C-alpha positions in Angstrom: -10.7 13.9 -11.1 -12.9 12.8 -8.1 -11.2 11.8 -4.9 -10.7 8.1 -4.2 -13.0 7.3 -1.3 -11.2 4.4 0.1 -11.7 3.2 3.7 -14.0 5.0 6.1 -12.7 5.5 9.6 -15.1 2.8 10.9 -13.4 0.2 8.7 -9.9 0.9 10.1 -8.5 -1.0 13.1 -5.7 0.6 15.0 -3.7 -2.0 16.9 -2.7 -0.6 20.3 -4.0 -3.1 22.9 -5.0 -6.7 23.3 -8.6 -6.1 22.2 -7.7 -4.3 19.0 -5.1 -6.9 18.2 -7.8 -9.6 18.5 -10.0 -7.6 16.1 -7.1 -7.3 13.7 -6.3 -11.0 13.7 -10.0 -11.8 13.0 -10.1 -9.3 10.1 -6.9 -10.7 8.4 -7.3 -14.4 9.2 -7.4 -16.7 6.2 -6.7 -13.9 3.7 -4.4 -15.2 0.9 -3.7 -11.6 -0.4 -3.3 -8.5 1.7 -2.7 -4.9 0.7 0.5 -3.8 2.4 2.5 -0.6 3.1 4.6 1.1 5.7 5.1 4.7 6.9 8.2 6.1 8.3 9.2 9.4 9.8 10.7 11.5 6.9 14.4 12.2 6.8 15.6 15.6 5.9 19.4 15.7 6.5 21.8 14.6 3.8 23.0 11.0 4.6 20.4 10.6 7.3 19.2 7.0 7.5 15.5 6.2 8.1 14.7 4.6 11.5 11.4 3.3 10.1 9.1 1.7 9.7 7.1 3.5 12.3 3.7 2.2 11.1 2.8 -1.1 9.4 -0.4 -1.3 7.3 -2.4 -4.3 6.0 -5.7 -4.3 4.2 -8.4 -6.6 3.0 -11.1 -5.4 0.6 -13.2 -4.2 3.5 -11.0 -3.6 6.5 -7.6 -2.0 7.1 -5.3 -2.7 10.0 -2.7 -0.1 11.2 0.0 -1.4 13.6 2.3 1.2 15.3 5.7 -0.1 16.3 5.2 1.1 19.8 3.0 -1.8 20.7 5.2 -4.9 20.7 2.5 -7.6 20.6 1.2 -5.9 17.5 4.6 -5.7 15.9 5.2 -9.4 16.6 1.9 -10.2 14.8 2.8 -7.9 11.9 6.2 -9.6 11.5 4.6 -13.0 11.5 2.6 -11.9 8.4 5.7 -10.3 6.9 7.5 -13.6 7.0 4.5 -15.8 6.1 5.1 -17.2 2.6 1.5 -18.3 2.4 0.2 -14.7 2.4 0.9 -12.6 -0.6 1.6 -8.9 0.3 0.7 -6.6 -2.6 1.9 -3.0 -2.6 3.7 -0.2 -4.5 7.5 0.1 -4.3 8.2 -2.8 -1.9 11.9 -3.0 -2.3 12.4 -0.2 0.1 10.1 -1.8 2.7 12.1 -5.0 2.5 15.3 -3.2 3.4 13.6 -1.5 6.3 12.5 -4.8 7.8 15.8 -6.4 7.4 17.6 -3.5 9.0 15.3 -2.9 11.9 13.9 -6.3 12.7 16.2 -8.8 11.0 13.3 -10.4 9.1 12.6 -10.9 5.4 9.6 -9.7 3.5 8.3 -12.9 1.8 5.8 -13.5 -1.0 5.2 -10.0 -2.4 3.9 -8.5 -5.5 5.2 -5.0 -6.4 2.4 -3.5 -8.4 4.7 -0.7 -9.7 6.5 -3.3 -11.8 3.5 -5.6 -12.5 1.5 -2.7 -14.0 4.5 -1.5 -15.9 5.0 -4.9 -17.5 1.3 -5.6 -18.1 0.6 -2.4 -19.9 4.0 -1.8 -21.4 4.8 1.5 -19.7 8.4 2.8 -19.8 8.4 3.5 -16.0 7.0 1.8 -12.9 3.4 2.9 -12.0 3.0 4.3 -8.5 -0.1 4.2 -6.3 -1.5 7.5 -7.4 -1.2 6.8 -11.1 -2.6 3.2 -10.6 -5.7 4.5 -8.9 -6.3 7.0 -11.6 -5.8 4.5 -14.4 -7.9 1.7 -12.8 -10.6 3.6 -11.0 -10.6 7.1 -12.5 -10.1 8.5 -9.0 -7.4 10.7 -7.4 -5.5 9.1 -4.4 -4.6 11.8 -1.9 -0.9 12.0 -0.9 -1.2 15.1 1.3 -0.1 13.3 4.4 2.9 11.6 2.8 5.5 13.7 4.7 3.8 13.5 8.1 5.8 12.6 11.2 4.7 9.0 11.6 6.8 8.5 14.7 4.5 10.7 16.7 1.5 9.0 18.3 -1.5 9.2 18.3 -2.1 9.9 14.6 -4.8 12.3 13.5 -7.8 11.1 11.5 -6.3 12.4 8.2 -3.1 10.4 8.7 -5.1 7.3 9.7 -7.2 7.4 6.5 -4.2 8.1 4.4 -2.2 5.2 5.8 -5.2 2.8 5.5 -5.9 3.8 1.9 -2.3 3.3 0.9 -2.7 -0.4 1.8 -6.3 -0.6 0.6 -5.6 0.9 -2.8 -3.0 -1.8 -3.4 -5.4 -4.7 -2.7 -8.2 -2.9 -4.7 -6.0 -2.5 -7.8 -4.7 -6.1 -7.5 -8.3 -7.4 -7.3 -9.4 -5.3 -10.3 -6.5 -6.0 -12.6 -4.8 -9.3 -11.5 -7.7 -11.4 -10.2 -8.1 -14.6 -12.3 -11.2 -13.4 -14.3 -9.5 -10.1 -15.1 -6.1 -11.6 -16.0 -7.6 -12.8 -19.3 -7.4 -9.2 -20.5 -5.0 -8.6 -23.3 -1.6 -7.0 -22.5 -2.5 -3.7 -24.1 -4.4 -1.0 -22.1 -7.7 -2.9 -22.0 -9.4 -2.4 -18.6 -7.8 1.0 -17.9 -10.0 4.1 -17.5 -9.9 6.5 -20.4 -10.1 9.4 -17.9 -7.2 7.9 -16.0 -5.2 7.6 -19.2 -6.0 11.2 -20.1 -4.9 12.4 -16.7 -1.7 10.5 -17.0 -1.0 11.8 -20.5 -1.1 15.3 -19.0 1.7 14.3 -16.7 3.7 12.3 -19.3 6.7 14.6 -19.2 7.2 14.3 -15.4 6.4 10.6 -15.4 8.4 9.8 -18.5 5.8 7.2 -19.6 5.0 6.2 -23.1 1.3 5.9 -23.5 
């Protein structure tokens, strides 16, 4: 399956100073729906609690914004979006992100759409649909997860990590636009609108995913 192209490096804003923060604010201003994700340094010891998030990601359909927690003005801006009930944050598996923000910053993640559950319910799968499966099903493309276990607490990130983090948020807003935009929401609740090659790929993994197709 072809690789999901996602965002180019030129479309990604890394917020690390006042200038890049202004660019980020301009890119995200007035957007009612944003792709959203976070990255945290992996934990390896039994019982070890995550100290994340270490990176906060937002995306529109044409630009992504990465905000490391080391830049406080950027974090304050990110938290204002997190708490803004007027902006819908769409992503995959957001319950864990909500806990991280409550524990680390004492704020609540408001107005979210967890695409794992929404896709599960819409297409009557037995299990939630993760980002990789969603991109395959909707676009017939393979979303790379090769940087998933990176150390996100170390800065600066390399280009591979930057694109990975941006595309996690971008894939969410792209799937949302394709499947849940008003014009597409008229689709029947069967598997209309899903790619046959994506369904075939998922069928090959049905035992590990425990999905009924």
